[in-house]
C-alpha positions in Angstrom: -0.4 19.4 -1.2 1.5 17.4 -3.6 1.2 13.7 -3.2 3.1 10.6 -4.3 1.2 7.6 -4.9 3.3 4.4 -6.6 1.1 1.3 -8.3 -1.8 3.5 -10.1 -1.8 1.9 -12.0 -5.0 -0.3 -11.2 -6.2 -1.4 -7.2 -5.8 0.5 -4.2 -3.2 3.0 -6.0 -5.2 4.5 -8.5 -8.4 4.0 -6.3 -6.0 6.2 -4.2 -4.9 8.7 -6.4 -8.5 9.5 -7.7 -9.3 9.6 -3.9 -6.9 12.8 -4.1 -7.6 14.2 -7.2 -11.1 15.0 -5.5 -10.0 16.0 -2.7 -8.3 18.8 -5.1 -4.5 17.6 -4.7 -1.5 17.3 -6.4 -1.0 14.0 -7.5 2.1 12.7 -9.0 1.9 8.9 -9.7 4.4 6.4 -10.2 3.8 2.5 -12.3 5.8 0.5 -14.6 2.3 0.1 -16.5 0.9 3.3 -18.6 -1.4 5.6 -17.0 -4.9 4.7 -16.7 -6.0 8.3 -15.0 -6.7 11.6 -17.1 -6.4 14.7 -14.3 -4.8 18.1 -15.2 -4.0 18.3 -11.6 -2.3 14.3 -12.1 1.2 13.2 -13.7 2.3 9.8 -14.1 6.0 8.7 -15.2 6.4 5.1 -16.6 9.1 3.8 -14.0 10.5 0.3 -12.1 10.8 1.8 -9.0 13.4 -0.7 -8.1 15.7 1.2 -10.4 16.1 4.1 -7.7 18.2 6.0 -10.9 15.1 5.7 -12.5 13.1 8.0 -10.1 11.1 11.1 -11.3 12.9 14.1 -9.3 9.3 15.5 -8.0 10.0 19.1 -5.3 7.7 20.3 -2.8 6.2 16.0 -2.4 4.2 17.1 0.9 2.4 12.8 0.9 3.8 9.2 0.1 1.8 6.2 -0.1 4.2 3.5 -0.7 1.2 1.2 -2.7 3.4 -0.6 -5.4 3.3 -5.1 -5.1 4.1 -7.9 -6.5 2.9 -11.8 -6.2 5.3 -13.9 -7.7 7.4 -15.3 -5.6 11.2 -14.2 -5.0 10.9 -11.4 -6.7 9.1 -9.4 -4.4 11.3 -8.9 -2.3 12.9 -6.1 -4.7 10.0 -4.5 -5.8 7.2 -4.6 -2.3 10.4 -4.0 -0.1 13.5 -2.8 -2.1 11.2 -0.9 -4.0 10.1 0.6 -0.9 13.3 2.0 0.3 14.3 3.6 -2.9 11.1 6.0 -3.3 11.0 6.8 0.6 14.5 7.8 0.4 14.4 9.4 -3.1 11.4 11.7 -1.6 11.7 11.7 2.1 15.6 14.3 1.6 16.2 17.3 2.0 12.3 17.5 2.1 10.6 20.3 4.6 7.4 20.4 2.4 6.4 15.8 3.8 3.5 16.2 6.5 3.1 12.0 6.2 3.7 8.9 4.8 2.2 5.5 4.6 3.1 2.0 3.2 0.7 -0.3 2.1 2.0 -4.2 4.3 -0.6 -6.6 3.9 -2.4 -8.6 6.6 -0.2 -11.8 5.9 2.5 -9.2 7.5 1.1 -10.0 11.4 -0.4 -13.1 10.4 2.8 -15.0 8.2 -0.1 -16.7 5.9 0.5 -16.8 2.9 3.6 -16.7 0.6 7.0 -17.0 2.0 8.4 -14.2 -0.5 5.5 -12.4 -0.1 5.0 -12.2 3.2 9.4 -11.8 3.6 8.6 -8.4 2.1 5.8 -7.6 4.2 6.6 -8.0 7.0 10.4 -6.3 5.8 8.1 -3.4 5.3 6.8 -2.7 8.2 10.0 -3.0 10.4 11.3 -0.4 7.5 8.2 2.0 8.1 9.0 2.0 11.8 12.5 2.9 11.5 11.3 5.7 8.6 9.0 7.0 11.2 12.0 7.6 14.0 14.1 9.4 11.9 10.9 12.0 10.4 9.2 12.1 13.5 11.4 15.5 14.8 10.0 17.0 12.0 6.4 16.8 12.7 6.3 13.8 9.9 4.0 10.4 10.9 4.9 6.9 9.3 2.4 4.5 9.4 1.3 1.5 7.6 -1.4 0.1 6.1 -1.9 -4.7 6.7 -4.9 -5.4 4.7 -6.7 -8.3 5.0 -9.3 -9.2 1.1 -9.8 -6.1 -0.6 -12.5 -6.3 -3.4 -10.3 -5.5 -6.3 -9.4 -7.1 -9.9 -6.5 -8.6 -8.6 -8.1 -11.0 -6.7 -11.2 -12.6 -9.0 -9.1 -15.9 -8.7 -10.6 -16.6 -6.0 -13.1 -14.4 -5.4 -15.8 -15.4 -9.3 -14.5 -19.3 -7.1 -18.1 -19.8 -5.0 -16.0 -22.8 -3.6 -13.8 -20.7 -2.8 -15.1 -18.1 -1.7 -18.0 -19.6 -0.1 -14.0 -21.2 2.1 -13.0 -17.6 2.6 -16.2 -16.6 4.1 -16.5 -19.5 6.7 -13.0 -18.2 8.2 -12.8 -14.5 7.9 -15.7 -13.4 10.6 -16.6 -10.4 10.1 -18.5 -12.4 6.8 -17.1 -9.0 4.1 -14.5 -8.4 2.2 -13.3 -4.7 2.3 -14.4 -2.1 -0.7 -12.3 0.4 -2.5 -13.9 3.5 -1.2 -13.2 2.3 2.8 -9.4 1.4 1.9 -9.4 5.3 0.2 -10.4 6.4 4.0 -8.4 5.2 5.3 -5.0 6.6 3.6 -7.1 9.7 3.4 -7.3 9.5 6.8 -4.2 8.7 8.5 -2.5 11.4 5.7 -4.2 14.2 5.2 -6.1 14.0 8.9 -3.7 12.4 11.4 -1.4 13.7 13.4 -0.5 12.5 16.5 0.1 8.9 15.1 2.9 7.6 14.3 5.0 4.2 13.8 1.7 2.3 13.9 0.6 -0.6 11.4 -3.2 -1.3 11.8 -4.4 -4.3 10.8 -7.7 -3.9 8.1 -9.1 -7.8 7.9 -12.5 -8.1 8.7 -10.5 -10.5 11.2 -9.7 -12.4 8.9 -5.8 -13.1 9.0 -5.8 -12.1 12.6 -9.0 -13.7 14.8 -8.9 -16.4 12.6 -6.0 -16.3 10.9 -6.3 -19.2 7.8 -5.5 -18.1 4.7 -7.3 -19.7 1.7 -5.9 -19.4 -1.5 -4.6 -22.0 -4.8 -1.7 -24.0 -3.9 -2.1 -22.6 -0.2 -3.0 -26.0 2.2 -6.9 -25.3 0.6 
């Protein structure tokens, strides 16, 4: 199948793209940064998703994973929410091949913990996901979101490599662990390749960190 993933240059987006490739799918990656994946089944588009007119024309998209996101302040809404809307509306229109849409939201969309514009962007993303789910359901297309807590990626090195902060995080994480990229990719693959009945759902995957004990630990956030 033809898969579009945003934010494929690193982290969860890159891992998801590699997962789809390993399963034999054709992947089209959209990221403002240069490509970090080399495969005859992968095509990279260095595009800013905030500019809807710059999005590439890709016909026959079967799976769309809206992953791209930032955590920089006021610009979070333009990228995390408006950018995802731009991408989604581009590839769901007049597309009979479409079968699954997935959004990478955040545990903060449920707990309200974290930075104001980031929380607003992710909570808005969940609301938009449900709007899309309603619209595409008659076409047999599933549309869901994953809301992840801590994930073991380089972008979290700031706290992962600080013993005091890491201890504080583990102290408020009931399951005493963070999710691996491999686990995240298994969720992504299941929700888009296997699931055909669940839609409009926001799945919290956080080791109990935000939901069972909602205390957010990060420099400058009350810790």
